[in-house]
N, C-alpha and C positions, 0 to 999 in steps of 0.2 A: 504493499499499500503506499504510494508516494506521499510525502508531507503534505502536498496540497490536497490529498484525499481526506486529511483530517478536518473535521468541521470543529466549530467552537466548543461544542460539547465534548468532543474527544479529548481536546486540548484541556479542557477543565478537568476531566477525569484523570488524565496522565499527571497533570501538574497538581491537582489537589490531592492525590492519593500518595504522594511520595513522602509526605511528612508523617505518615503513620496511619495506621488502620484501626478503627475502634475494636475494642475487646468488650464485646456486648452479646447478649444471647442472639441477635440478628445484626451481625456486623455490616453486612451489605446494605440493610435497610437504613442503619444509622448513617453509614457513609453517604448513601444516595440522598438521604434528606439534607445533609450538609451541602451537597452539590445541586440541590434543587431538581433531583431526579426521583423516580421510583425504584424500588429495588429491583423490579424485572428489567427496567431500562438499563440501570447500571451493570447488571449481570450480563444482559444481552450485548451491550457495547464492549465489555471486557473480553467476552468470548470472541466477538468480531476482531478486536485489535490483536488478540493472542493468534487467531487463525491466519489473519493478514501478516503477521510478523512484525507488526508495529511494536508490540510487547513480546520480548522472548520468554517472559515468565511474569507471573503475578503471585507473590507470596513473601513471606517474611524472610529476612536475612538472619542466620543462625550463626553463633560463635561455636562452631562444631567441636573445636577441642575442649570446650566446657561441658559438652555432652559425651566426652570420651572419644571423639573422632580426630582424624587428621586431615589437614589440607595443606596445599602448596600451589603457589603461583608458578605457572610454566610459560615458556615462549618457544616458538619454533621459527625457523627461517624457511618460508614456503615459496617456491617460484610462483610469481603472480598467476600463471596460467593454470596452478593447481589450488589455488587458494580456496576456491568453492568446493572442491571435493575433499580437501582435508578438513575443512570446517564440517562438513557433513559427517566425516568420521568422527569428529569430536562430538558433534551433536547426538551421534547415536549411542554414545557411551554414558551410562548412568552415573559414573564417577566425575564427568565433566559438568561443573556447576554452570559455566558460562564461558563464552569465548569472544573475542573482539579482535579486529584488525587495527594495526597501527602503522603509521608511516614511518618505519624504522628497519634496520637490518633484521631485528626479530620482529616480524610483521604480523604474527598470530599469537596472541596471548590467551590463556585460559587458567581456570582454577580447577584443580583435582580435589575431590573430597572423598573420603573413605573412612572406614573404622580403624584400620591400622596402617602404620608406615609401609608393611609389607604389601598391602593392597594398592597403596599408592604408587609403589615401585611396579607392582604388576600392570597397572593401568599405563604407566609411563612405557614400559616395554610393549604392551599391546598396541599403543599408538604409533610407536616406532616401527613395529612390525608391519602394521596396516599401511602406513604411509611411506615408509622407506626413508624417513627423516628423523633427525635427532631431536629429541625433547630436552630442553634445558629447564631444569628445576631450579627455583629461587625460594628455598625455605624461608620462612619469616623469621627475622633476627630481631626485629623491633616492631611494635604495634603503633600504628597511628589512626586517629579516629577523624574523619572528615564527614562533613555534612554535605554529601554529594546530592545534588538535586538538579536533574535534567529538565530543561524547560523546551517544550515543543509549542 
């Protein structure tokens, strides 16, 4: 869905839900009311935005290590003509939380999340095997908290 296909209500939803989602018995209804929508309208639009790829996911961000899990930031050097195919490999793997393209020598970045370091390592090797490319892992050495807010 190209950006021009987003209407004002779509923009209101994307921009309005980034600051948190209500923890109530009916969170979609509560959020919808804050946005001037009905619960049914909000859910339908979120489904459409997800299906169109405008949103890659809709849900909470977890600090997986606090729940006993592991994660690592990774990057790859992917030939431009293979970028879409390699991203598809990443998207097919449950250990890949998300991925994104950067204008850099390391042009495809992603986060691996799993229960154990061994599972992270296994996912790295699987990606290398399926793509023929090296995965560069960058384990967290220090934590920073940013209030990331993407405006559309």
